[in-house]
GUKOL-368847 format. One record per residue: residue in three letters; x, y, z of N, C-alpha, C in turn; chain; residue number from 1. Coordinates in Angstrom, 1 decimal, decimal comma, padded with zeros to 4 digits, always signed. Each point is the difference from the previous one (the first is absolute). Example, Ala and Ser with C-alpha at 12.3 -4.5 7.8 and 13.67 -1.06 7.14 Angstrom:
# residues 2
<atom><type>ALA</type><n_px>+013,2</n_px><n_py>-005,7</n_py><n_pz>+007,8</n_pz><ca_px>-000,9</ca_px><ca_py>+001,2</ca_py><ca_pz>+000,0</ca_pz><c_px>+000,9</c_px><c_py>+001,2</c_py><c_pz>+000,0</c_pz><mol>A</mol><seq>1</seq></atom>
<atom><type>SER</type><n_px>-000,4</n_px><n_py>+001,1</n_py><n_pz>-000,7</n_pz><ca_px>+000,9</ca_px><ca_py>+001,1</ca_py><ca_pz>+000,0</ca_pz><c_px>-000,8</c_px><c_py>+001,1</c_py><c_pz>+000,8</c_pz><mol>A</mol><seq>2</seq></atom>
***
This chain:
# residues 75
<atom><type>MET</type><n_px>-021,3</n_px><n_py>+009,2</n_py><n_pz>+016,7</n_pz><ca_px>+000,9</ca_px><ca_py>+000,7</ca_py><ca_pz>-000,9</ca_pz><c_px>+000,1</c_px><c_py>+001,5</c_py><c_pz>+000,3</c_pz><mol>A</mol><seq>1</seq></atom>
<atom><type>ALA</type><n_px>-000,9</n_px><n_py>+000,5</n_py><n_pz>+000,8</n_pz><ca_px>+000,0</ca_px><ca_py>+001,5</ca_py><ca_pz>+000,2</ca_pz><c_px>+001,3</c_px><c_py>+000,4</c_py><c_pz>+000,7</c_pz><mol>A</mol><seq>2</seq></atom>
<atom><type>LYS</type><n_px>+000,5</n_px><n_py>-000,9</n_py><n_pz>+001,0</n_pz><ca_px>+001,2</ca_px><ca_py>+000,4</ca_py><ca_pz>+000,7</ca_pz><c_px>+001,2</c_px><c_py>+000,1</c_py><c_pz>-001,0</c_pz><mol>A</mol><seq>3</seq></atom>
<atom><type>PHE</type><n_px>+000,0</n_px><n_py>-000,9</n_py><n_pz>-000,9</n_pz><ca_px>+001,1</ca_px><ca_py>+000,1</ca_py><ca_pz>-001,0</ca_pz><c_px>+000,0</c_px><c_py>+001,3</c_py><c_pz>-000,8</c_pz><mol>A</mol><seq>4</seq></atom>
<atom><type>ASN</type><n_px>-001,1</n_px><n_py>+000,4</n_py><n_pz>-000,4</n_pz><ca_px>-000,1</ca_px><ca_py>+001,2</ca_py><ca_pz>-000,7</ca_pz><c_px>+000,4</c_px><c_py>+001,2</c_py><c_pz>+000,8</c_pz><mol>A</mol><seq>5</seq></atom>
<atom><type>GLU</type><n_px>-000,3</n_px><n_py>+000,0</n_py><n_pz>+001,3</n_pz><ca_px>+000,3</ca_px><ca_py>+001,1</ca_py><ca_pz>+000,9</ca_pz><c_px>+001,5</c_px><c_py>+000,1</c_py><c_pz>+000,2</c_pz><mol>A</mol><seq>6</seq></atom>
<atom><type>MET</type><n_px>+000,7</n_px><n_py>-001,1</n_py><n_pz>+000,0</n_pz><ca_px>+001,4</ca_px><ca_py>+000,0</ca_py><ca_pz>+000,3</ca_pz><c_px>+000,9</c_px><c_py>+000,2</c_py><c_pz>-001,3</c_pz><mol>A</mol><seq>7</seq></atom>
<atom><type>GLN</type><n_px>-000,5</n_px><n_py>+000,2</n_py><n_pz>-001,1</n_pz><ca_px>+000,8</ca_px><ca_py>+000,2</ca_py><ca_pz>-001,2</ca_pz><c_px>+000,6</c_px><c_py>+001,4</c_py><c_pz>+000,0</c_pz><mol>A</mol><seq>8</seq></atom>
<atom><type>LYS</type><n_px>+001,1</n_px><n_py>+000,2</n_py><n_pz>+000,7</n_pz><ca_px>+000,6</ca_px><ca_py>+001,3</ca_py><ca_pz>+000,1</ca_pz><c_px>+000,6</c_px><c_py>+000,5</c_py><c_pz>-001,3</c_pz><mol>A</mol><seq>9</seq></atom>
<atom><type>ASN</type><n_px>+000,6</n_px><n_py>-000,9</n_py><n_pz>-000,8</n_pz><ca_px>+000,6</ca_px><ca_py>+000,3</ca_py><ca_pz>-001,2</ca_pz><c_px>-000,4</c_px><c_py>-001,0</c_py><c_pz>-001,1</c_pz><mol>A</mol><seq>10</seq></atom>
<atom><type>PRO</type><n_px>-001,2</n_px><n_py>+000,2</n_py><n_pz>-000,6</n_pz><ca_px>-000,6</ca_px><ca_py>-001,0</ca_py><ca_pz>-000,9</ca_pz><c_px>+001,0</c_px><c_py>-000,3</c_py><c_pz>-001,1</c_pz><mol>A</mol><seq>11</seq></atom>
<atom><type>GLU</type><n_px>+000,7</n_px><n_py>+000,9</n_py><n_pz>-000,5</n_pz><ca_px>+001,0</ca_px><ca_py>-000,2</ca_py><ca_pz>-001,1</ca_pz><c_px>+001,1</c_px><c_py>-000,9</c_py><c_pz>+000,4</c_pz><mol>A</mol><seq>12</seq></atom>
<atom><type>GLU</type><n_px>+000,2</n_px><n_py>-000,2</n_py><n_pz>+001,3</n_pz><ca_px>+001,1</ca_px><ca_py>-000,8</ca_py><ca_pz>+000,5</ca_pz><c_px>-000,5</c_px><c_py>-001,4</c_py><c_pz>+000,6</c_pz><mol>A</mol><seq>13</seq></atom>
<atom><type>ASN</type><n_px>-001,3</n_px><n_py>-000,3</n_py><n_pz>-000,3</n_pz><ca_px>-000,6</ca_px><ca_py>-001,2</ca_py><ca_pz>+000,5</ca_pz><c_px>+000,3</c_px><c_py>-001,2</c_py><c_pz>-000,8</c_pz><mol>A</mol><seq>14</seq></atom>
<atom><type>PHE</type><n_px>+000,6</n_px><n_py>+000,1</n_py><n_pz>-001,2</n_pz><ca_px>+000,3</ca_px><ca_py>-001,1</ca_py><ca_pz>-000,9</ca_pz><c_px>+001,4</c_px><c_py>-000,5</c_py><c_pz>+000,1</c_pz><mol>A</mol><seq>15</seq></atom>
<atom><type>THR</type><n_px>+000,2</n_px><n_py>-001,3</n_py><n_pz>-000,1</n_pz><ca_px>+001,3</ca_px><ca_py>-000,6</ca_py><ca_pz>+000,0</ca_pz><c_px>+000,0</c_px><c_py>-001,2</c_py><c_pz>-000,9</c_pz><mol>A</mol><seq>16</seq></atom>
<atom><type>THR</type><n_px>+001,1</n_px><n_py>-000,5</n_py><n_pz>-000,3</n_pz><ca_px>+000,1</ca_px><ca_py>-001,2</ca_py><ca_pz>-000,9</ca_pz><c_px>+000,6</c_px><c_py>-001,1</c_py><c_pz>+000,8</c_pz><mol>A</mol><seq>17</seq></atom>
<atom><type>VAL</type><n_px>-000,4</n_px><n_py>-001,2</n_py><n_pz>-000,5</n_pz><ca_px>+000,7</ca_px><ca_py>-001,2</ca_py><ca_pz>+000,6</ca_pz><c_px>+001,3</c_px><c_py>-000,1</c_py><c_pz>-000,7</c_pz><mol>A</mol><seq>18</seq></atom>
<atom><type>GLU</type><n_px>+001,0</n_px><n_py>-000,2</n_py><n_pz>+000,8</n_pz><ca_px>+001,4</ca_px><ca_py>-000,1</ca_py><ca_pz>-000,5</ca_pz><c_px>+000,6</c_px><c_py>-001,4</c_py><c_pz>+000,5</c_pz><mol>A</mol><seq>19</seq></atom>
<atom><type>VAL</type><n_px>+001,1</n_px><n_py>-000,3</n_py><n_pz>-000,6</n_pz><ca_px>+000,7</ca_px><ca_py>-001,3</ca_py><ca_pz>+000,3</ca_pz><c_px>+001,4</c_px><c_py>+000,4</c_py><c_pz>+000,5</c_pz><mol>A</mol><seq>20</seq></atom>
<atom><type>ASP</type><n_px>+000,4</n_px><n_py>-000,5</n_py><n_pz>+001,1</n_pz><ca_px>+001,4</ca_px><ca_py>+000,2</ca_py><ca_pz>+000,5</ca_pz><c_px>+000,9</c_px><c_py>-000,8</c_py><c_pz>-000,9</c_pz><mol>A</mol><seq>21</seq></atom>
<atom><type>PRO</type><n_px>+001,0</n_px><n_py>+000,7</n_py><n_pz>-000,6</n_pz><ca_px>+000,9</ca_px><ca_py>-000,8</ca_py><ca_pz>-000,9</ca_pz><c_px>+000,8</c_px><c_py>-001,0</c_py><c_pz>+000,6</c_pz><mol>A</mol><seq>22</seq></atom>
<atom><type>VAL</type><n_px>+000,3</n_px><n_py>+000,1</n_py><n_pz>+001,3</n_pz><ca_px>+000,9</ca_px><ca_py>-000,9</ca_py><ca_pz>+000,7</ca_pz><c_px>-000,8</c_px><c_py>-001,3</c_py><c_pz>+000,5</c_pz><mol>A</mol><seq>23</seq></atom>
<atom><type>THR</type><n_px>-001,2</n_px><n_py>+000,3</n_py><n_pz>+000,7</n_pz><ca_px>-000,7</ca_px><ca_py>-001,1</ca_py><ca_pz>+000,5</ca_pz><c_px>-001,1</c_px><c_py>-000,6</c_py><c_pz>-000,9</c_pz><mol>A</mol><seq>24</seq></atom>
<atom><type>GLY</type><n_px>-000,5</n_px><n_py>+000,9</n_py><n_pz>-000,9</n_pz><ca_px>-001,1</ca_px><ca_py>-000,4</ca_py><ca_pz>-000,9</ca_pz><c_px>-001,3</c_px><c_py>+000,1</c_py><c_pz>+000,7</c_pz><mol>A</mol><seq>25</seq></atom>
<atom><type>GLU</type><n_px>-000,1</n_px><n_py>+000,6</n_py><n_pz>+001,2</n_pz><ca_px>-001,2</ca_px><ca_py>+000,2</ca_py><ca_pz>+000,7</ca_pz><c_px>-000,7</c_px><c_py>+001,2</c_py><c_pz>-000,5</c_pz><mol>A</mol><seq>26</seq></atom>
<atom><type>TYR</type><n_px>-001,4</n_px><n_py>-000,1</n_py><n_pz>+000,0</n_pz><ca_px>-000,8</ca_px><ca_py>+001,2</ca_py><ca_pz>-000,4</ca_pz><c_px>-000,2</c_px><c_py>+000,9</c_py><c_pz>+001,2</c_pz><mol>A</mol><seq>27</seq></atom>
<atom><type>TYR</type><n_px>-000,1</n_px><n_py>+001,3</n_py><n_pz>-000,3</n_pz><ca_px>-000,2</ca_px><ca_py>+001,0</ca_py><ca_pz>+001,1</ca_pz><c_px>-000,7</c_px><c_py>+001,2</c_py><c_pz>-000,6</c_pz><mol>A</mol><seq>28</seq></atom>
<atom><type>ILE</type><n_px>-000,6</n_px><n_py>+000,7</n_py><n_pz>+000,9</n_pz><ca_px>-000,6</ca_px><ca_py>+001,3</ca_py><ca_pz>-000,3</ca_pz><c_px>+000,5</c_px><c_py>+001,0</c_py><c_pz>+001,0</c_pz><mol>A</mol><seq>29</seq></atom>
<atom><type>THR</type><n_px>+000,1</n_px><n_py>+001,3</n_py><n_pz>-000,4</n_pz><ca_px>+000,4</ca_px><ca_py>+001,0</ca_py><ca_pz>+000,9</ca_pz><c_px>-001,2</c_px><c_py>+000,8</c_py><c_pz>+000,6</c_pz><mol>A</mol><seq>30</seq></atom>
<atom><type>ILE</type><n_px>+000,0</n_px><n_py>+000,1</n_py><n_pz>+001,3</n_pz><ca_px>-001,1</ca_px><ca_py>+000,7</ca_py><ca_pz>+000,7</ca_pz><c_px>+000,4</c_px><c_py>+001,5</c_py><c_pz>+000,0</c_pz><mol>A</mol><seq>31</seq></atom>
<atom><type>PRO</type><n_px>-000,8</n_px><n_py>+000,9</n_py><n_pz>-000,5</n_pz><ca_px>+000,3</ca_px><ca_py>+001,4</ca_py><ca_pz>+000,0</ca_pz><c_px>+000,4</c_px><c_py>+000,5</c_py><c_pz>+001,4</c_pz><mol>A</mol><seq>32</seq></atom>
<atom><type>GLU</type><n_px>+000,9</n_px><n_py>+000,9</n_py><n_pz>+000,0</n_pz><ca_px>+000,5</ca_px><ca_py>+000,6</ca_py><ca_pz>+001,2</ca_pz><c_px>-001,1</c_px><c_py>+000,6</c_py><c_pz>+000,9</c_pz><mol>A</mol><seq>33</seq></atom>
<atom><type>TRP</type><n_px>-000,9</n_px><n_py>+000,7</n_py><n_pz>-000,7</n_pz><ca_px>-001,1</ca_px><ca_py>+000,7</ca_py><ca_pz>+000,8</ca_pz><c_px>-000,8</c_px><c_py>-001,0</c_py><c_pz>+000,8</c_pz><mol>A</mol><seq>34</seq></atom>
<atom><type>ILE</type><n_px>-000,2</n_px><n_py>-001,2</n_py><n_pz>-000,6</n_pz><ca_px>-000,8</ca_px><ca_py>-001,0</ca_py><ca_pz>+000,8</ca_pz><c_px>+000,8</c_px><c_py>-000,5</c_py><c_pz>+001,2</c_pz><mol>A</mol><seq>35</seq></atom>
<atom><type>LEU</type><n_px>+001,3</n_px><n_py>-000,2</n_py><n_pz>-000,2</n_pz><ca_px>+000,9</ca_px><ca_py>-000,4</ca_py><ca_pz>+001,1</ca_pz><c_px>+000,0</c_px><c_py>+001,1</c_py><c_pz>+001,1</c_pz><mol>A</mol><seq>36</seq></atom>
<atom><type>ASN</type><n_px>+000,0</n_px><n_py>+001,2</n_py><n_pz>-000,4</n_pz><ca_px>+000,0</ca_px><ca_py>+001,1</ca_py><ca_pz>+001,0</ca_pz><c_px>-001,4</c_px><c_py>+000,1</c_py><c_pz>+000,7</c_pz><mol>A</mol><seq>37</seq></atom>
<atom><type>GLU</type><n_px>-001,1</n_px><n_py>-000,2</n_py><n_pz>-000,8</n_pz><ca_px>-001,3</ca_px><ca_py>+000,0</ca_py><ca_pz>+000,6</ca_pz><c_px>-000,2</c_px><c_py>-001,0</c_py><c_pz>+001,1</c_pz><mol>A</mol><seq>38</seq></atom>
<atom><type>TYR</type><n_px>+000,5</n_px><n_py>-001,2</n_py><n_pz>-000,2</n_pz><ca_px>-000,1</ca_px><ca_py>-001,1</ca_py><ca_pz>+001,0</ca_pz><c_px>+001,2</c_px><c_py>-000,1</c_py><c_pz>+000,9</c_pz><mol>A</mol><seq>39</seq></atom>
<atom><type>GLU</type><n_px>+000,9</n_px><n_py>+000,8</n_py><n_pz>-000,1</n_pz><ca_px>+001,2</ca_px><ca_py>+000,0</ca_py><ca_pz>+000,8</ca_pz><c_px>+000,7</c_px><c_py>-001,3</c_py><c_pz>-000,1</c_pz><mol>A</mol><seq>40</seq></atom>
<atom><type>TRP</type><n_px>+000,1</n_px><n_py>-000,6</n_py><n_pz>-001,2</n_pz><ca_px>+000,7</ca_px><ca_py>-001,2</ca_py><ca_pz>-000,3</ca_pz><c_px>+001,4</c_px><c_py>+000,4</c_py><c_pz>-000,4</c_pz><mol>A</mol><seq>41</seq></atom>
<atom><type>TYR</type><n_px>+001,0</n_px><n_py>-000,9</n_py><n_pz>+000,2</n_pz><ca_px>+001,4</ca_px><ca_py>+000,2</ca_py><ca_pz>-000,3</ca_pz><c_px>+000,6</c_px><c_py>-001,3</c_py><c_pz>-000,4</c_pz><mol>A</mol><seq>42</seq></atom>
<atom><type>GLU</type><n_px>+001,2</n_px><n_py>+000,0</n_py><n_pz>-000,4</n_pz><ca_px>+000,7</ca_px><ca_py>-001,2</ca_py><ca_pz>-000,4</ca_pz><c_px>-000,1</c_px><c_py>-001,0</c_py><c_pz>+001,2</c_pz><mol>A</mol><seq>43</seq></atom>
<atom><type>GLY</type><n_px>-000,4</n_px><n_py>-001,2</n_py><n_pz>-000,3</n_pz><ca_px>-000,1</ca_px><ca_py>-001,0</ca_py><ca_pz>+001,0</ca_pz><c_px>-001,4</c_px><c_py>-000,2</c_py><c_pz>+000,6</c_pz><mol>A</mol><seq>44</seq></atom>
<atom><type>THR</type><n_px>-000,9</n_px><n_py>+000,9</n_py><n_pz>-000,3</n_pz><ca_px>-001,4</ca_px><ca_py>-000,1</ca_py><ca_pz>+000,4</ca_pz><c_px>-000,6</c_px><c_py>-001,3</c_py><c_pz>-000,7</c_pz><mol>A</mol><seq>45</seq></atom>
<atom><type>GLN</type><n_px>-000,5</n_px><n_py>-000,8</n_py><n_pz>+000,8</n_pz><ca_px>-000,6</ca_px><ca_py>-001,3</ca_py><ca_pz>-000,5</ca_pz><c_px>-001,4</c_px><c_py>+000,3</c_py><c_pz>-000,5</c_pz><mol>A</mol><seq>46</seq></atom>
<atom><type>VAL</type><n_px>-000,4</n_px><n_py>-000,4</n_py><n_pz>-001,2</n_pz><ca_px>-001,3</ca_px><ca_py>+000,2</ca_py><ca_pz>-000,5</ca_pz><c_px>-000,6</c_px><c_py>-001,3</c_py><c_pz>-000,5</c_pz><mol>A</mol><seq>47</seq></atom>
<atom><type>ASN</type><n_px>-001,3</n_px><n_py>+000,0</n_py><n_pz>+000,0</n_pz><ca_px>-000,8</ca_px><ca_py>-001,2</ca_py><ca_pz>-000,5</ca_pz><c_px>-000,7</c_px><c_py>+000,4</c_py><c_pz>-001,3</c_pz><mol>A</mol><seq>48</seq></atom>
<atom><type>MET</type><n_px>+000,0</n_px><n_py>-000,8</n_py><n_pz>-001,0</n_pz><ca_px>-000,7</ca_px><ca_py>+000,2</ca_py><ca_pz>-001,2</ca_pz><c_px>-001,0</c_px><c_py>-001,1</c_py><c_pz>-000,2</c_pz><mol>A</mol><seq>49</seq></atom>
<atom><type>GLN</type><n_px>-001,2</n_px><n_py>+000,5</n_py><n_pz>-000,3</n_pz><ca_px>-001,1</ca_px><ca_py>-001,0</ca_py><ca_pz>-000,3</ca_pz><c_px>-000,8</c_px><c_py>+000,5</c_py><c_pz>-001,2</c_pz><mol>A</mol><seq>50</seq></atom>
<atom><type>VAL</type><n_px>-000,6</n_px><n_py>-000,9</n_py><n_pz>-000,7</n_pz><ca_px>-000,8</ca_px><ca_py>+000,3</ca_py><ca_pz>-001,2</ca_pz><c_px>-001,4</c_px><c_py>+000,0</c_py><c_pz>+000,5</c_pz><mol>A</mol><seq>51</seq></atom>
<atom><type>GLU</type><n_px>-000,8</n_px><n_py>+001,0</n_py><n_pz>-000,3</n_pz><ca_px>-001,4</ca_px><ca_py>+000,1</ca_py><ca_pz>+000,3</ca_pz><c_px>-000,7</c_px><c_py>+000,5</c_py><c_pz>-001,3</c_pz><mol>A</mol><seq>52</seq></atom>
<atom><type>GLY</type><n_px>-000,7</n_px><n_py>-000,9</n_py><n_pz>-000,6</n_pz><ca_px>-000,6</ca_px><ca_py>+000,4</ca_py><ca_pz>-001,3</ca_pz><c_px>+001,1</c_px><c_py>+000,3</c_py><c_pz>-001,0</c_pz><mol>A</mol><seq>53</seq></atom>
<atom><type>ASP</type><n_px>-000,1</n_px><n_py>+001,2</n_py><n_pz>-000,6</n_pz><ca_px>+001,0</ca_px><ca_py>+000,4</ca_py><ca_pz>-001,0</ca_pz><c_px>+001,0</c_px><c_py>+001,0</c_py><c_pz>+000,6</c_pz><mol>A</mol><seq>54</seq></atom>
<atom><type>CYS</type><n_px>+000,1</n_px><n_py>+000,0</n_py><n_pz>+001,4</n_pz><ca_px>+000,9</ca_px><ca_py>+000,9</ca_py><ca_pz>+000,7</ca_pz><c_px>+001,1</c_px><c_py>-000,8</c_py><c_pz>+000,7</c_pz><mol>A</mol><seq>55</seq></atom>
<atom><type>ILE</type><n_px>+001,1</n_px><n_py>+000,7</n_py><n_pz>+000,2</n_pz><ca_px>+001,1</ca_px><ca_py>-000,6</ca_py><ca_pz>+000,9</ca_pz><c_px>+000,0</c_px><c_py>+001,0</c_py><c_pz>+001,2</c_pz><mol>A</mol><seq>56</seq></atom>
<atom><type>LEU</type><n_px>-000,2</n_px><n_py>-000,6</n_py><n_pz>+001,2</n_pz><ca_px>+000,0</ca_px><ca_py>+000,8</ca_py><ca_pz>+001,2</ca_pz><c_px>+001,3</c_px><c_py>-000,2</c_py><c_pz>+000,7</c_pz><mol>A</mol><seq>57</seq></atom>
<atom><type>ILE</type><n_px>+000,7</n_px><n_py>+001,1</n_py><n_pz>+000,4</n_pz><ca_px>+001,3</ca_px><ca_py>-000,1</ca_py><ca_pz>+000,7</ca_pz><c_px>-000,2</c_px><c_py>+000,7</c_py><c_pz>+001,3</c_pz><mol>A</mol><seq>58</seq></atom>
<atom><type>THR</type><n_px>+000,2</n_px><n_py>-000,8</n_py><n_pz>+001,1</n_pz><ca_px>-000,2</ca_px><ca_py>+000,5</ca_py><ca_pz>+001,3</ca_pz><c_px>+001,3</c_px><c_py>-000,3</c_py><c_pz>+000,8</c_pz><mol>A</mol><seq>59</seq></atom>
<atom><type>GLU</type><n_px>+000,2</n_px><n_py>+000,8</n_py><n_pz>+001,0</n_pz><ca_px>+001,1</ca_px><ca_py>-000,2</ca_py><ca_pz>+000,9</ca_pz><c_px>-000,3</c_px><c_py>-001,2</c_py><c_pz>+001,0</c_pz><mol>A</mol><seq>60</seq></atom>
<atom><type>VAL</type><n_px>+001,0</n_px><n_py>-000,8</n_py><n_pz>+000,1</n_pz><ca_px>-000,1</ca_px><ca_py>-001,1</ca_py><ca_pz>+001,0</ca_pz><c_px>+000,4</c_px><c_py>+000,5</c_py><c_pz>+001,4</c_pz><mol>A</mol><seq>61</seq></atom>
<atom><type>LYS</type><n_px>-001,0</n_px><n_py>+000,0</n_py><n_pz>+000,9</n_pz><ca_px>+000,3</ca_px><ca_py>+000,4</ca_py><ca_pz>+001,3</ca_pz><c_px>+000,7</c_px><c_py>-001,0</c_py><c_pz>+000,8</c_pz><mol>A</mol><seq>62</seq></atom>
<atom><type>ASP</type><n_px>+000,7</n_px><n_py>+000,3</n_py><n_pz>+001,1</n_pz><ca_px>+000,8</ca_px><ca_py>-000,9</ca_py><ca_pz>+000,7</ca_pz><c_px>-000,8</c_px><c_py>-001,2</c_py><c_pz>+000,5</c_pz><mol>A</mol><seq>63</seq></atom>
<atom><type>TRP</type><n_px>-001,2</n_px><n_py>+000,2</n_py><n_pz>+000,4</n_pz><ca_px>-000,8</ca_px><ca_py>-001,2</ca_py><ca_pz>+000,5</ca_pz><c_px>-000,3</c_px><c_py>-001,0</c_py><c_pz>-001,1</c_pz><mol>A</mol><seq>64</seq></atom>
<atom><type>GLN</type><n_px>-000,2</n_px><n_py>+000,6</n_py><n_pz>-001,3</n_pz><ca_px>-000,2</ca_px><ca_py>-000,9</ca_py><ca_pz>-001,1</ca_pz><c_px>+001,2</c_px><c_py>-000,8</c_py><c_pz>-000,3</c_pz><mol>A</mol><seq>65</seq></atom>
<atom><type>SER</type><n_px>+001,2</n_px><n_py>+000,6</n_py><n_pz>+000,0</n_pz><ca_px>+001,2</ca_px><ca_py>-000,7</ca_py><ca_pz>-000,2</ca_pz><c_px>+000,3</c_px><c_py>-001,1</c_py><c_pz>+001,0</c_pz><mol>A</mol><seq>66</seq></atom>
<atom><type>LEU</type><n_px>-000,3</n_px><n_py>+000,4</n_py><n_pz>+001,3</n_pz><ca_px>+000,2</ca_px><ca_py>-001,0</ca_py><ca_pz>+001,0</ca_pz><c_px>-001,0</c_px><c_py>-001,2</c_py><c_pz>-000,2</c_pz><mol>A</mol><seq>67</seq></atom>
<atom><type>HIS</type><n_px>-001,3</n_px><n_py>+000,3</n_py><n_pz>-000,3</n_pz><ca_px>-001,0</ca_px><ca_py>-001,0</ca_py><ca_pz>-000,2</ca_pz><c_px>+000,5</c_px><c_py>-000,9</c_py><c_pz>-001,1</c_pz><mol>A</mol><seq>68</seq></atom>
<atom><type>ASN</type><n_px>+000,4</n_px><n_py>+000,5</n_py><n_pz>-001,2</n_pz><ca_px>+000,4</ca_px><ca_py>-000,8</ca_py><ca_pz>-001,1</ca_pz><c_px>+001,2</c_px><c_py>-000,8</c_py><c_pz>+000,3</c_pz><mol>A</mol><seq>69</seq></atom>
<atom><type>THR</type><n_px>+001,0</n_px><n_py>+000,5</n_py><n_pz>+000,8</n_pz><ca_px>+001,1</ca_px><ca_py>-000,8</ca_py><ca_pz>+000,4</ca_pz><c_px>-000,4</c_px><c_py>-001,1</c_py><c_pz>+000,9</c_pz><mol>A</mol><seq>70</seq></atom>
<atom><type>LEU</type><n_px>-000,8</n_px><n_py>+000,2</n_py><n_pz>+001,0</n_pz><ca_px>-000,5</ca_px><ca_py>-001,0</ca_py><ca_pz>+000,9</ca_pz><c_px>-000,8</c_px><c_py>-001,1</c_py><c_pz>-000,8</c_pz><mol>A</mol><seq>71</seq></atom>
<atom><type>TRP</type><n_px>-000,8</n_px><n_py>+000,5</n_py><n_pz>-000,9</n_pz><ca_px>-000,8</ca_px><ca_py>-001,0</ca_py><ca_pz>-000,8</ca_pz><c_px>+000,8</c_px><c_py>-000,9</c_py><c_pz>-000,8</c_pz><mol>A</mol><seq>72</seq></atom>
<atom><type>SER</type><n_px>+001,1</n_px><n_py>+000,6</n_py><n_pz>-000,6</n_pz><ca_px>+000,9</ca_px><ca_py>-000,9</ca_py><ca_pz>-000,8</ca_pz><c_px>+000,8</c_px><c_py>-001,0</c_py><c_pz>+000,8</c_pz><mol>A</mol><seq>73</seq></atom>
<atom><type>LEU</type><n_px>+000,1</n_px><n_py>+000,2</n_py><n_pz>+001,3</n_pz><ca_px>+000,7</ca_px><ca_py>-000,9</ca_py><ca_pz>+000,9</ca_pz><c_px>-000,8</c_px><c_py>-001,2</c_py><c_pz>+000,4</c_pz><mol>A</mol><seq>74</seq></atom>
<atom><type>MET</type><n_px>-001,4</n_px><n_py>+000,1</n_py><n_pz>-000,2</n_pz><ca_px>-000,9</ca_px><ca_py>-001,0</ca_py><ca_pz>+000,5</ca_pz><c_px>+000,0</c_px><c_py>-001,2</c_py><c_pz>-001,0</c_pz><mol>A</mol><seq>75</seq></atom>
***
């Protein structure tokens, strides 16, 4: 958890709410812009979400992971 505390650039902007898209009915959250800038993520960046304990970890999917998952799904 120490790394998370170190990267809290704007603690007052770390909170978001779960919202529902009125057209699709899908749930979504907005990732704060400072986090996107920190990791150099942009629209179209593929991310992986996993639950670990009471946390949700969001990590960028690297090309090799995407290729591995695609190949694995073809087997």
